[in-house]
N, C-alpha and C positions, 0 to 999 in steps of 0.2 A: 506496502500498498501507500502510496505516494504522498507528498499535500507540499502545497508551498511554490510550486511553479512561479508564479503567477506572486511576488513578495509582498500586499497586502491584501489577502485572498485569508484573514483572521479567522474568519467559524473555520475552516479545512483547518492547520495546521493542530486549533486547539486542541477540536478532536482525533486529531495523527497520535497526538499528546498524550491525550484523555485513555486514546487503548494500548497506546505506550505503556501507561504509565500503572495499564486495568489490568492488567491479561497477570492470570496466576499465570504458572510451566506446566505448574500440576494440571493444570485444565487443557493444554492444547493435548494437544493429537494429530505431532509435526511444527511445524512452524509458521510462525507469522512474522515479518518482515516490514518493519516501519521509515521510512521517510517521508522525517513532519513537513524537510524546509526542505525544498532540495537546491534552488537559489535564493542562499543566503546575505549574498553584496546587496537584492534587491531588498528584500525582505530585513534586510538593519537596515535600509535611503530610504524606506516607506517608495519605493519611486517605482514604478507603474510603467512598463509597457516601455522599461529603460534598466542593460543590463540583466535581463532576463535572456532564458534560452529559452530558443524561438520551439525551442521539441522536436523537432521536427525531423525527426528522424524515422528506419525504414529497417527492418534486420538485412544482420549481412552490411552493415554499412561501419567503414569504419573510422566517417568524416565526423565525429563531433564538431559540434556548431555551439566555439563563446564566443560569450560579450565578455568586454575589460567591463572590469576587470573577473578574470575568473570565475567562473561554476563554482560555489562547492564541491557536486556533484555535478558532473557532465551526461548527459540527455545519455549518452550510448554507453559511462559509467553504467549507471542507473538499468537501461537497459540489460547489459555484460552479467552487473552484478546482482541485480537484486531481481527483479521482469521475468528472463528470463530464464532464471528457477523454481518462479513459483508456478502450482496448476490454475490458481486462478487472481487480478490482480481488481484495482478497486486505486483511480485516480483520485482524490478530491481534490477540487478549485470552489471559488463561492469569488462575487462579485469582485475583482478588486475594488480599489478607489475612488473610481467616478461608476461605475456601473451601480445599481440597482434593479437588482434579477431575479423574476423568479423562480424556484427550485427547481429544477429541474435534471435527470439519471438524460447518458449517449452511450450504444451501442454502435459496432460500428459493424458494418453489414461482409463481411470477411473473404465472401462465399465458402468458407468451408461448414454445411449442413448443422454437426455439431456446433463447433467453437458459436453460431450466430444463434441459435437455443439455446446454448448455458453462458452466454451474453444476456440473449434474452429475460430466460430468466430471473440473471442476479440483477439486473435492471429492473422486478416487479419482483421482488423478497424487497432490493433495495426501500421501497415504503416510497420513493417521491412520487408524488401524481402525475408527473409530466416524464415521457421521457420520448426518449428524443433517438432513431435511426441514422448510424449517417451512414454517407459512405463517402466518404476526403477522406483521404488515407492523411496519416502526415505526425498523431498524434501519438506518444505512450499505449494508451491505452488501447488503438489504431493498431500498432508495432507486432504488441502483445498479443489482437484474437487476428495477424498476419503470421503470428507465429505458434498460433498455435492452445492460446492462449486465452482462457473465456474473464473477457474481462467490459469491465465501465468508465465511466468518470463521469462522478456524482456533481455539481454544482449545487449548493444551497451558502447566503450568505451575499453581504457586500458594505459599498460607499463608506470601509474601514471602520466596520463595528462590528462583534461580533455578541447577538445576542442568545441567550442561553439555546431559545426556539432554534436557529439554524447549526446550532452544537449538535446538534438534539438531535438532527434532523442527517447528521452525516452520523455519529455515535452509533442513533437507531438503525442507520439500518446498515453499517458495519455488523453490530453485534445479530442482526437478521438472518 
């Protein structure tokens, strides 16, 4: 699970931190990998769309995209060391400082019927009312689906604030 691709998507970052701090290893079967802030320079600067990863990746590419200053975790590093090891992948987002979004969940139509069906089921179970099927590749959840890993992107929160309700949309979805 990743969050903080855009540095001011605070509800998603808070949910990732909550999940990481609340897990009891005794209750797990397998592993949970949590990357709560993928874009530390943008997070620290409270910047929007500046110094952030474009996360336009595809599997098999060795061409990571970095902005200045370098990201703490490049999309290629995260894909190779986190996402590619996953059975399922969730990318948490929320509206950036200038965005007020209605919460929604996106799943990618990869062309792999099994992955597409499991991704749809993940989106439904996550519990946000609005579901969007994407056919535009380029994001981490699309690359995951293309690599055979069921995945979703969930959006809740925005405008540099994080309400308990927005964080709960993410944490409840992760717990589902």
